[in-house]
C-alpha positions, 0 to 999 in steps of 0.5 A, spaced: 721 777 184 721 783 179 719 781 172 726 784 169 731 778 174 727 773 172 727 770 164 721 772 159 718 765 157 718 765 150 717 761 143 724 760 140 722 764 134 720 769 139 727 769 143 730 770 135 727 777 134 728 779 140 737 776 140 736 781 132 733 787 136 739 787 140 743 786 133 740 792 130 740 796 136 743 801 134 740 802 128 733 804 130 737 808 136 739 813 130 733 812 125 728 814 132 733 819 134 732 822 125 725 821 127 725 825 132 729 831 131 729 832 124 720 834 127 717 826 124 714 825 131 713 831 132 708 832 126 706 825 127 704 828 135 700 834 131 696 829 125 695 824 130 688 824 131 686 822 123 695 820 121 698 823 116 701 821 109 707 820 107 707 824 102 705 830 106 710 829 112 715 829 106 712 835 104 712 839 112 719 837 114 722 839 108 725 831 106 725 827 100 721 820 100 726 815 100 729 818 107 722 818 110 720 812 108 728 809 111 725 812 117 719 811 118 719 803 116 724 802 120 720 806 125 714 800 124 717 795 126 720 799 133 713 800 134 714 807 134 711 809 129 703 804 125 699 805 117 693 805 119 688 802 113 688 807 109 696 809 110 697 814 113 702 814 118 700 815 126 705 815 132 704 810 138 705 810 144 711 809 146 712 813 139 709 818 144 714 817 150 719 818 145 717 825 142 715 828 151 717 823 156 723 828 160 727 823 161 726 819 155 729 825 152 735 827 156 737 818 157 737 818 148 741 825 147 745 823 153 747 816 149 747 820 143 752 827 144 756 823 151 756 815 150 754 812 142 761 814 140 765 812 145 761 806 146 764 803 141 771 801 145 768 798 151 770 791 150 777 795 150 775 799 157 773 791 159 779 789 157 783 793 159 780 796 166 782 804 162 775 808 160 778 806 152 772 810 150 774 817 152 780 818 147 774 820 143 774 827 146 780 827 148 787 825 152 784 825 160 785 819 165 776 821 168 771 824 164 770 829 170 778 831 169 775 833 161 768 835 162 771 843 163 774 842 154 767 838 152 765 840 146 758 844 149 753 839 147 758 834 150 757 837 157 749 840 156 747 833 155 752 831 160 750 836 165 742 834 163 742 827 164 745 828 172 741 833 174 734 831 171 736 825 177 739 829 182 733 835 181 728 830 182 730 828 189 734 834 192 726 837 194 724 831 198 733 830 201 733 836 204 728 837 209 732 828 212 738 832 211 737 838 216 732 833 221 738 833 226 739 840 225 746 841 222 751 848 222 756 846 218 755 841 212 762 839 208 758 837 200 764 832 198 762 831 189 758 838 188 758 838 182 756 844 179 753 846 186 746 846 185 745 842 192 749 847 196 745 852 194 738 848 194 740 847 202 744 854 204 736 857 201 733 853 205 736 853 212 738 860 212 743 859 218 746 854 215 755 854 213 757 849 208 763 847 204 764 843 197 770 838 196 770 838 189 776 837 184 779 845 182 776 845 176 769 843 179 769 848 184 770 853 180 764 852 176 760 852 183 763 858 184 762 862 179 754 859 180 754 862 188 757 869 187 752 869 182 747 865 187 750 872 192 750 866 197 758 865 197 759 869 203 755 861 206 759 857 202 765 855 200 769 850 197 775 846 199 779 843 192 780 838 193 784 830 190 779 826 194 784 819 190 789 822 192 794 818 197 791 822 205 785 826 202 785 830 208 776 833 210 776 840 214 774 838 221 769 840 225 762 838 219 755 835 223 754 833 216 757 831 211 754 829 204 755 825 198 750 825 193 749 820 186 758 821 187 760 814 190 758 811 184 764 814 179 768 810 182 770 803 185 769 799 191 776 799 194 776 807 190 769 808 196 773 804 201 778 810 201 774 816 201 769 813 207 775 812 210 778 820 209 771 822 212 771 817 217 777 821 220 775 827 219 768 826 222 767 826 230 762 823 234 757 827 234 758 827 225 752 824 220 754 822 213 749 822 209 749 817 201 745 817 197 744 813 190 741 809 186 741 803 186 738 798 182 737 793 186 732 799 190 727 801 184 721 800 184 720 799 175 724 795 172 725 802 167 730 804 172 733 799 173 734 798 166 738 805 165 742 805 171 745 798 167 746 801 162 749 807 166 754 803 169 757 801 162 757 810 160 762 808 167 766 803 164 767 806 157 768 813 158 767 815 165 773 811 168 773 804 167 772 803 174 766 805 176 758 802 175 750 803 179 752 800 185 746 794 189 746 797 195 748 792 199 755 792 196 755 800 199 753 798 205 760 792 204 762 799 203 762 803 209 763 797 214 770 796 210 771 804 212 769 804 220 762 806 218 755 803 220 748 805 216 743 806 221 739 808 217 736 806 210 731 811 208 728 810 201 724 812 196 727 819 197 724 821 190 722 817 185 729 813 184 734 815 189 736 811 197 738 815 203 744 812 209 745 815 214 751 813 216 756 814 224 762 811 226 762 805 227 
């Protein structure tokens, strides 16, 4: 069993420390992000050999020694920085990843810009089964309806988070998608059109239709036109949670990537049932998701569990990052059979290849 799923053997003193790390986690987060954004971590990295003094940091960043002091002292306790015998500060390995690791940067920006304020309402979201934290941005039922109206900084961090994980997997997924030479693909939940455009460039004969909310299709349509792919990629605006959503007929392959985790189990069955009704005997349905039980490293599982709470408080109030078995159960309830499981696809993803049961 992975270490993530077993209780660590800690003394009472150690366990109490871990508990208080959680108690002060928001403080550590804000202090660390401030050190990153104010240039302190970068300055420490540039002076990584000999370190740099407090006064030199304050002067170089145009900050008061007081402000630099409280940030660095929190950084000491958080193991982001360390203090040398001659009272210079140096960056730790953890600090290096906070500064230089793209995944950490994307996650931190997403938590700050999209989640932080809204997560104050998590308990309300749990009690009322709705995304109570979304109200910090305005009055919408889900974040997907809100996206086109949110502040640019918020949408930039949202899309950067979404694309970071999909961009890594898409090149690995394309040979799997085209394994059986589909001529017509439905890209369900096509978002900005990124996958459809990659697929159209990968195979010059394929035709693709994106199924998504009208607002999302408008963004995708503009991106597709800019790439000169409008003749082969079309849109089918559709509310997949409507009473009886109808999929276009004739698809060789239906593609759903990082999409079904945006819905509750009941809604997943509803969407997959609609897809099944639109499938012919030869049609394949490919589901690509990041399942928390299929991750190689604990850090990925940790991130996925945290992302579930974004769905709870901000996105829609009822979805999460799923266990692979839960998704297979949803497929079965919708009349689909998982005939192949492919993982890993890239670093984090799994593809289920499904056919009519």
